Structures are given as C-alpha cells and as structure tokens.
C-alpha positions in Angstrom: 48.6 -19.3 47.1 51.8 -20.0 45.1 50.3 -23.1 43.5 47.2 -21.1 42.5 49.4 -18.4 40.8 51.3 -21.2 39.0 48.1 -22.7 37.7 47.0 -19.2 36.5 50.2 -18.8 34.6 49.9 -22.2 33.2 46.3 -21.6 32.0 47.4 -18.4 30.3 50.1 -20.2 28.4 53.1 -18.6 30.2 54.5 -21.9 31.4 56.1 -24.3 28.9 58.9 -26.7 28.7 61.9 -25.4 26.7 65.6 -26.1 26.3 66.9 -22.9 27.9 65.7 -20.4 30.4 64.6 -16.9 29.2 66.2 -14.3 31.4 63.7 -11.5 31.9 64.2 -7.9 33.0 61.4 -7.0 35.4 62.1 -3.3 35.1 62.0 -3.0 31.3 59.8 -6.0 30.7 62.0 -7.5 28.0 64.1 -10.6 27.5 67.8 -10.3 28.3 70.6 -11.7 26.1 72.9 -14.1 28.0 75.7 -11.5 27.8 73.5 -9.0 29.8 73.0 -11.3 32.7 75.4 -10.6 35.6 76.1 -13.3 38.1 77.6 -12.8 41.5 78.9 -15.3 44.0 76.3 -16.2 46.6 76.2 -18.8 49.3 73.1 -20.2 50.8 72.7 -23.1 53.2 71.4 -26.3 51.6 69.8 -29.5 52.7 69.5 -33.1 51.5 66.1 -34.8 52.0 65.6 -38.5 51.7 62.2 -40.0 51.1 61.3 -43.7 51.1 59.5 -44.9 47.9 56.0 -45.9 48.8 55.1 -47.7 45.6 56.6 -51.0 44.4 60.2 -50.5 43.3 60.0 -53.5 41.0 57.7 -51.3 38.8 60.7 -49.0 38.2 63.2 -51.9 37.6 62.7 -55.6 38.3 66.2 -55.6 39.9 64.8 -53.4 42.7 62.2 -56.0 43.8 62.2 -56.5 47.5 64.6 -53.7 48.2 64.0 -50.4 50.1 64.4 -47.6 47.6 64.7 -43.9 48.4 64.4 -40.6 46.5 67.0 -37.9 47.3 66.3 -34.2 46.9 68.8 -31.4 47.3 67.6 -27.9 47.8 68.9 -24.5 49.0 67.5 -22.9 52.1 67.5 -19.2 51.6 68.0 -16.8 54.4 65.3 -14.3 55.0 61.8 -14.1 56.4 60.8 -17.6 55.3 60.4 -20.3 58.0 62.8 -23.3 57.6 59.9 -25.5 56.3 58.5 -23.1 53.7 59.3 -25.5 50.9 58.3 -28.7 52.5 55.1 -29.0 50.4 57.2 -28.5 47.3 59.7 -31.2 48.3 56.9 -33.6 49.2 55.2 -33.0 45.8 58.4 -33.9 43.9 58.0 -36.5 41.2 60.2 -38.3 38.8 60.0 -39.4 35.2 62.0 -41.5 32.9 
C-alpha cells in the first residue's frame, strides 16, 4: 500500500531529488520557511541492522575480493501502533550507490 502510494506520487511528479527538504504545512497547504519550523526534543528507540552482501564484493573494490562484506543500516523504531517489524521490507529494499 505504501509503495503503491509512493509510485503514484512519483508518477505525478511530486517526488524529486533536491538539495534541501521543503517543509510543508498540512493545514494551510503552503511551504514553510526554515524559521517557521519548530523542533522539539524527542527520543525514539533505534536499531542497527547488519546485512551480508550477496554479490561479489570485488565488484565494489578489488581490495574486497574474498572478504565477507556487510551493509549496516541504522533506523529509529517509533512507539505506537506499528509492529516492531513494520519497516523490515524497507530495510531489506535498501540499496547503495557511489
């Protein structure tokens, strides 16, 4: 469901790569200036997840040939109605680029 909504936004041109986020007021449906954004301290539990690289590490760098290479992902785990594994598909779909 979330992936489908993301693709819909992408198809409509709402998703793009920029240099800075655009803070948006959902109530007034307008962009916010940086000075208008109020931040408050918030603590959420977090986890580190390590995944073994399944492709040949030598393709990344010849110095990695024959070595076991891992990817490391850090993510927060918000409190609320979500089960602890709600973002597992997102973590598993993580990718890298140079």
